[in-house]
Legacy VTK file of the C-alpha trace (Angstrom):
# vtk DataFile Version 3.0
C-alpha trace
ASCII
DATASET POLYDATA
POINTS 335 float
175.320 -110.908 137.110
174.798 -108.288 139.793
171.451 -107.049 141.013
172.491 -103.375 141.148
169.549 -102.150 143.205
169.918 -104.847 145.863
172.470 -107.040 147.576
172.358 -110.223 145.525
175.177 -111.155 143.172
174.409 -114.044 140.829
177.379 -115.880 139.377
177.013 -117.488 135.942
178.180 -121.068 136.548
177.267 -122.423 133.111
180.851 -122.774 131.868
181.841 -124.954 134.803
181.999 -128.526 133.354
180.272 -130.082 136.360
177.499 -127.505 136.396
177.063 -127.686 132.613
176.665 -131.438 132.902
173.992 -130.888 135.538
172.168 -128.380 133.305
172.094 -130.762 130.337
170.959 -133.631 132.544
168.111 -131.469 133.880
166.917 -130.539 130.396
167.085 -134.131 129.195
165.138 -135.385 132.209
162.589 -132.618 131.689
161.922 -133.528 128.046
161.767 -137.227 128.861
159.129 -136.548 131.514
157.139 -134.399 129.085
157.303 -136.641 126.017
157.542 -140.138 127.528
155.433 -139.910 130.656
152.841 -137.342 129.548
153.177 -138.244 125.853
152.927 -134.568 124.939
153.475 -133.589 121.319
152.566 -130.832 118.879
150.423 -128.086 120.429
150.397 -129.883 123.777
154.045 -128.941 124.235
152.972 -125.311 124.705
151.976 -126.313 128.250
155.612 -126.853 129.175
158.051 -123.961 129.540
161.246 -125.925 128.824
160.037 -128.364 126.179
162.006 -128.950 122.984
164.232 -125.967 122.139
162.810 -123.494 124.669
165.335 -121.830 126.970
165.409 -121.016 130.679
167.748 -119.531 133.251
168.129 -121.792 136.270
168.761 -120.029 139.588
170.163 -121.779 142.664
170.264 -119.855 145.947
172.036 -121.302 148.970
170.311 -120.042 152.110
170.499 -120.647 155.844
168.734 -123.646 157.378
168.070 -124.193 161.059
167.831 -127.906 160.404
169.744 -130.126 162.827
171.444 -132.065 160.044
172.358 -129.165 157.773
173.258 -125.502 158.081
172.037 -124.623 154.577
169.471 -125.537 151.986
169.108 -124.553 148.329
166.182 -122.813 146.649
165.906 -123.601 142.936
163.707 -122.041 140.266
163.590 -121.210 136.569
163.015 -118.000 134.630
162.048 -118.007 130.916
164.940 -116.987 128.654
165.244 -115.806 125.055
169.000 -116.325 125.069
170.257 -119.749 126.121
170.076 -122.270 128.941
172.202 -121.026 131.847
172.680 -121.638 135.552
173.181 -118.782 138.022
174.235 -119.254 141.619
174.185 -117.050 144.712
175.361 -117.808 148.236
172.974 -116.063 150.648
173.698 -118.123 153.736
175.139 -115.202 155.711
172.327 -112.818 154.730
169.687 -115.328 155.856
171.318 -116.585 159.058
168.812 -115.117 161.497
165.767 -116.067 163.544
163.067 -114.685 161.228
164.356 -116.475 158.136
165.322 -119.649 160.020
161.804 -119.802 161.429
160.395 -120.214 157.897
160.220 -123.905 157.002
162.779 -125.178 154.481
159.838 -126.862 152.753
158.226 -123.476 151.995
160.624 -121.931 149.439
157.971 -119.473 148.194
157.685 -117.942 151.670
161.465 -117.760 151.872
161.600 -115.963 148.509
159.000 -113.506 149.833
161.233 -112.807 152.831
164.214 -112.178 150.520
162.074 -109.665 148.623
160.931 -107.938 151.816
164.566 -107.474 152.852
165.516 -106.237 149.368
167.970 -109.089 149.000
166.022 -109.961 145.844
164.258 -107.194 144.001
160.593 -107.624 143.281
160.988 -106.851 139.561
163.277 -109.857 139.223
161.075 -112.286 141.122
158.020 -111.447 138.990
159.575 -113.580 136.255
160.078 -116.645 138.454
158.182 -119.586 136.994
156.143 -120.867 139.944
155.889 -124.573 138.975
159.699 -124.758 138.947
160.241 -123.575 142.544
161.918 -126.304 144.577
164.194 -126.809 147.574
166.863 -129.395 148.373
169.532 -130.127 150.966
171.845 -131.617 148.350
174.827 -129.696 147.033
174.425 -129.251 143.283
178.194 -128.875 142.820
178.792 -132.419 144.037
178.672 -135.040 141.300
177.228 -137.717 143.573
174.164 -135.577 144.302
173.185 -134.770 140.706
170.648 -137.576 140.424
169.283 -136.836 143.896
168.466 -133.255 142.859
167.476 -133.862 139.256
164.862 -136.597 139.573
162.603 -135.218 142.332
162.873 -131.629 141.062
161.987 -132.390 137.454
159.142 -134.691 138.463
157.570 -132.034 140.701
158.169 -129.267 138.137
156.628 -131.040 135.135
153.782 -132.574 137.141
152.858 -129.158 138.548
152.922 -127.639 135.049
150.677 -130.368 133.707
148.129 -130.058 136.529
148.124 -126.248 136.255
147.494 -126.415 132.518
144.582 -128.812 133.076
143.016 -126.370 135.533
143.419 -123.544 133.018
141.797 -125.662 130.318
138.859 -126.418 132.602
138.411 -122.697 133.257
138.647 -121.804 129.560
136.161 -124.584 128.684
133.564 -123.371 131.176
130.224 -123.010 129.400
128.053 -120.068 130.377
124.723 -121.570 131.550
121.517 -120.852 129.674
119.989 -117.781 131.386
116.335 -117.642 132.351
116.113 -113.976 131.350
113.466 -113.685 134.048
110.726 -114.052 131.456
108.964 -117.302 130.621
107.530 -115.604 127.529
111.039 -115.122 126.122
111.958 -118.803 126.532
108.608 -119.998 125.160
108.890 -117.706 122.159
112.379 -118.650 121.004
113.020 -122.183 122.363
116.743 -121.465 122.233
117.447 -124.136 124.841
116.179 -126.755 122.379
118.222 -125.190 119.561
121.409 -125.426 121.610
120.748 -129.061 122.481
120.304 -129.838 118.795
123.465 -127.994 117.730
125.458 -129.737 120.498
128.436 -127.388 120.087
130.088 -126.150 123.292
131.720 -123.156 121.639
128.498 -121.959 120.001
126.553 -122.593 123.226
128.977 -120.526 125.280
129.037 -117.667 122.752
125.249 -117.590 122.450
124.558 -117.841 126.188
126.926 -114.941 126.811
124.838 -112.902 124.361
121.679 -113.831 126.267
123.413 -112.867 129.511
124.165 -109.455 127.995
120.521 -109.206 126.851
119.273 -110.028 130.343
121.437 -107.247 131.788
120.444 -104.772 129.051
123.940 -104.559 127.595
122.563 -104.039 124.115
125.808 -103.119 122.375
127.558 -106.267 123.630
124.520 -108.402 122.881
124.076 -107.146 119.310
127.722 -107.453 118.322
127.909 -110.938 119.850
124.704 -112.090 118.139
126.150 -110.969 114.808
129.067 -113.354 115.362
126.668 -116.136 116.408
124.698 -115.621 113.209
127.844 -116.113 111.124
128.855 -119.094 113.267
125.461 -120.719 112.631
125.785 -120.137 108.876
129.229 -121.734 108.990
127.865 -124.800 110.797
125.187 -125.204 108.132
127.782 -124.992 105.363
129.963 -127.572 107.142
126.989 -129.957 107.459
126.523 -129.909 103.684
130.246 -130.372 103.156
130.142 -133.506 105.334
127.498 -134.929 102.982
129.839 -134.501 100.039
128.797 -131.089 98.708
131.577 -128.653 97.853
130.271 -125.884 100.081
133.615 -125.152 101.754
135.428 -124.636 98.468
136.600 -121.064 98.013
135.770 -119.873 101.533
139.424 -119.449 102.529
140.825 -119.279 106.046
138.911 -116.221 107.300
135.521 -116.110 105.554
133.215 -113.146 106.113
129.447 -112.768 106.122
129.539 -111.956 102.391
131.451 -115.177 101.704
128.807 -117.195 103.530
126.076 -115.481 101.510
127.767 -116.563 98.270
127.632 -120.208 99.403
123.996 -119.881 100.533
123.024 -118.636 97.051
124.391 -121.746 95.390
123.214 -125.368 95.322
122.334 -127.247 97.455
121.164 -124.432 99.769
119.649 -122.235 97.037
118.671 -119.263 99.157
115.968 -117.144 97.529
116.564 -113.431 96.764
114.060 -112.283 99.413
115.798 -114.372 102.039
119.147 -112.935 100.995
117.736 -109.465 101.502
116.609 -110.534 104.981
120.080 -111.851 105.786
121.648 -108.592 104.629
119.205 -106.657 106.782
120.324 -108.648 109.828
123.960 -107.909 109.062
123.218 -104.202 108.627
121.320 -104.191 111.929
124.320 -105.655 113.707
126.661 -103.122 112.098
124.389 -100.198 112.925
124.700 -100.612 116.680
126.875 -98.009 118.303
127.079 -96.139 121.577
124.813 -93.338 120.337
121.701 -95.460 119.699
118.981 -95.178 122.307
118.439 -98.145 124.561
115.058 -98.774 122.978
116.574 -98.831 119.490
119.381 -101.162 120.455
116.982 -103.582 122.194
114.892 -103.779 119.026
118.027 -104.589 117.027
118.898 -107.383 119.464
115.345 -108.747 119.165
115.648 -108.712 115.361
118.945 -110.603 115.519
117.456 -113.179 117.884
114.545 -113.625 115.487
117.031 -113.995 112.649
119.044 -116.695 114.394
115.871 -118.597 115.236
114.637 -118.340 111.617
117.981 -119.414 110.102
118.092 -122.388 112.441
114.524 -123.425 111.648
114.765 -122.884 107.875
118.306 -123.958 107.083
119.866 -126.106 109.807
117.489 -129.085 109.670
117.766 -129.422 105.859
121.562 -129.395 106.186
121.382 -132.375 108.546
118.658 -134.341 106.772
119.876 -133.945 103.180
121.065 -137.108 101.451
124.665 -137.585 100.376
125.693 -135.608 97.327
125.484 -137.414 93.952
128.803 -138.789 92.750
129.054 -136.246 89.936
128.853 -133.395 92.476
131.491 -134.755 94.851
LINES 1 336
335 0 1 2 3 4 5 6 7 8 9 10 11 12 13 14 15 16 17 18 19 20 21 22 23 24 25 26 27 28 29 30 31 32 33 34 35 36 37 38 39 40 41 42 43 44 45 46 47 48 49 50 51 52 53 54 55 56 57 58 59 60 61 62 63 64 65 66 67 68 69 70 71 72 73 74 75 76 77 78 79 80 81 82 83 84 85 86 87 88 89 90 91 92 93 94 95 96 97 98 99 100 101 102 103 104 105 106 107 108 109 110 111 112 113 114 115 116 117 118 119 120 121 122 123 124 125 126 127 128 129 130 131 132 133 134 135 136 137 138 139 140 141 142 143 144 145 146 147 148 149 150 151 152 153 154 155 156 157 158 159 160 161 162 163 164 165 166 167 168 169 170 171 172 173 174 175 176 177 178 179 180 181 182 183 184 185 186 187 188 189 190 191 192 193 194 195 196 197 198 199 200 201 202 203 204 205 206 207 208 209 210 211 212 213 214 215 216 217 218 219 220 221 222 223 224 225 226 227 228 229 230 231 232 233 234 235 236 237 238 239 240 241 242 243 244 245 246 247 248 249 250 251 252 253 254 255 256 257 258 259 260 261 262 263 264 265 266 267 268 269 270 271 272 273 274 275 276 277 278 279 280 281 282 283 284 285 286 287 288 289 290 291 292 293 294 295 296 297 298 299 300 301 302 303 304 305 306 307 308 309 310 311 312 313 314 315 316 317 318 319 320 321 322 323 324 325 326 327 328 329 330 331 332 333 334
């Protein structure tokens, strides 16, 4: 496979029996590390680029080394593939036999790849697809049978371990909860007591969604605040319905996978919630307020809508959440 815009020619080595054996051994070791050591299964496997039946292209580049014991080293990495597992090889020892490249440590393959890009030996568009956790270097010759284990074990361990740690960091970032804002006004906090509401709900997702709405309110982003509060209102109604369902009431029946505000209203009308007609009108008014916000409303108008939605969330929590928690288990004939 030739890189037409640059100098590098990659040779597909997959059909070579020795290389094919190496490729299969790599994949087997990879899956064993994922499933046996990290005990990953189901959705957890999405963290790992080569798990199960996923495919990659393995690239091995022989480059110059100024090491006393060896004149070359190999840079290895993977690229996601939609085709099949393959191994490509390129001998770049001559192109890299110079002071500037030799002065880059063998143990810094990323810096060496950057140098290859700067010299147009590898084109930047190609290297964008390199999967960073898979980047590795070795002094062993992958074409030699005796060195297969020496390459496979340390490479796969580093690759999978780096993937796992990276995915944990991403999860920590995605699970960051926006802190409760002060809004700069003690009156606001004293009026709504939302901090106490969030402690009672004890739901990280709801807390993060709601605090982001308050952040938007604090910075006078009324459109963002109003649309977000509308979602929080529906989320709160859903939590109330789920509380009743946990006590044995059939409140989740008929909601489907993607219920809407109207679907929640239907459940609130029925036993055991038994919402009164006036309250239903109030709920509908809140929904209409959320839907009425657009970029053409004045700031004053949009702030009033946000205030109404905040009042609505506080009222729904006070009037409906506590009963959903305190209600006794449903009678046997209703379960």
